[in-house]
C-alpha positions as CSV (number, residue, x, y, z in Angstrom):
1,M,69.8,98.9,90.1
2,K,72.5,98.6,92.8
3,I,75.9,100.0,91.8
4,T,78.6,97.4,92.5
5,Q,82.0,99.1,92.8
6,G,84.9,98.4,95.1
7,T,85.2,95.9,97.9
8,F,82.1,94.6,99.6
9,S,79.8,95.9,96.8
10,Y,77.8,92.6,96.6
11,L,77.2,92.6,100.3
12,P,74.4,94.6,102.1
13,D,75.4,98.2,102.8
14,L,77.9,98.5,105.7
15,T,76.9,99.9,109.0
16,D,78.9,102.6,110.6
17,E,80.5,100.0,112.9
18,E,81.5,97.9,110.0
19,I,82.9,101.0,108.2
20,A,84.9,101.8,111.3
21,A,86.3,98.3,111.4
22,Q,87.5,98.5,107.8
23,V,89.0,101.9,108.4
24,A,90.8,100.6,111.5
25,Y,92.2,97.8,109.3
26,A,93.5,100.4,106.8
27,L,95.0,102.6,109.5
28,G,96.6,99.6,111.1
29,N,98.4,98.9,107.9
30,G,99.6,102.5,107.7
31,W,97.4,103.5,104.8
32,A,96.2,107.0,104.2
33,V,92.4,107.2,104.1
34,S,90.3,109.5,101.8
35,V,86.6,110.2,101.4
36,E,85.3,110.8,97.9
37,H,81.8,111.4,96.4
38,T,80.1,111.6,93.0
39,D,76.7,111.8,91.3
40,D,78.0,109.7,88.4
41,P,79.2,106.3,89.6
42,R,79.8,104.7,86.2
43,P,82.8,102.3,86.4
44,R,84.7,104.4,83.9
45,N,84.3,107.6,86.0
46,N,87.7,107.5,87.8
47,Y,87.4,111.2,88.9
48,W,85.3,111.4,92.0
49,D,85.4,114.6,94.0
50,M,87.5,114.5,97.2
51,W,85.8,115.4,100.5
52,G,88.8,117.3,102.0
53,L,92.3,116.1,101.8
54,P,93.5,112.5,102.4
55,M,93.9,111.9,106.1
56,F,97.6,110.9,106.2
57,D,98.3,111.3,109.9
58,L,95.0,109.9,111.2
59,T,95.1,107.1,113.7
60,D,91.4,106.9,114.9
61,P,88.6,105.5,112.7
62,A,86.2,107.9,114.4
63,G,87.8,110.8,112.5
64,V,87.0,109.1,109.2
65,L,83.4,108.4,110.3
66,I,83.0,112.1,111.1
67,E,84.1,113.0,107.6
68,V,81.9,110.3,106.0
69,N,78.8,111.5,107.9
70,E,79.5,115.2,106.9
71,C,79.9,114.2,103.3
72,R,76.7,112.1,103.4
73,A,74.8,115.1,104.9
74,A,76.2,117.6,102.4
75,F,75.6,115.3,99.4
76,P,72.7,113.0,100.2
77,G,72.1,112.3,96.5
78,H,75.7,111.3,95.8
79,Y,77.6,108.0,96.1
80,V,80.3,108.2,98.8
81,K,83.3,105.9,99.1
82,V,86.2,105.5,101.3
83,S,89.6,104.8,99.7
84,A,92.8,103.7,101.5
85,Y,96.2,104.4,99.8
86,D,99.4,102.4,100.4
87,A,102.6,104.3,99.8
88,R,105.0,101.5,100.7
89,F,106.4,101.2,97.2
90,G,107.1,104.9,96.7
91,R,103.8,105.7,95.0
92,Q,100.2,106.0,96.2
93,T,98.4,102.8,95.3
94,T,94.7,102.1,96.1
95,A,94.8,99.3,98.6
96,L,91.1,99.4,99.6
97,S,88.0,101.1,98.3
98,F,84.4,100.7,99.3
99,L,81.1,102.5,99.0
100,V,79.6,103.9,102.2
101,N,76.6,105.7,100.7
102,R,74.3,104.8,97.9
103,P,71.4,107.3,97.2
104,R,67.9,105.8,97.3
């Protein structure tokens, strides 16, 4: 069964180049990017573990890909997602979230 959470879930898995393009879009909008992982991807599980701190001052998508690949290597049996947070309205709001790793 394929878990379908977040943006792009019904599409084939994104390549690293496609992930970088989405991260570039998020960074271009001034959104902070975060990498999260879990072994329990149920839709009601809102509490995924963070892989490090959100990257507030990052401007290069390559930095996010490094973190994504390190998280994938550390937790190959976990689901990994990238989330982008928009703080324009005085609160952190999830603007974009998509899976970047589904275990086999």
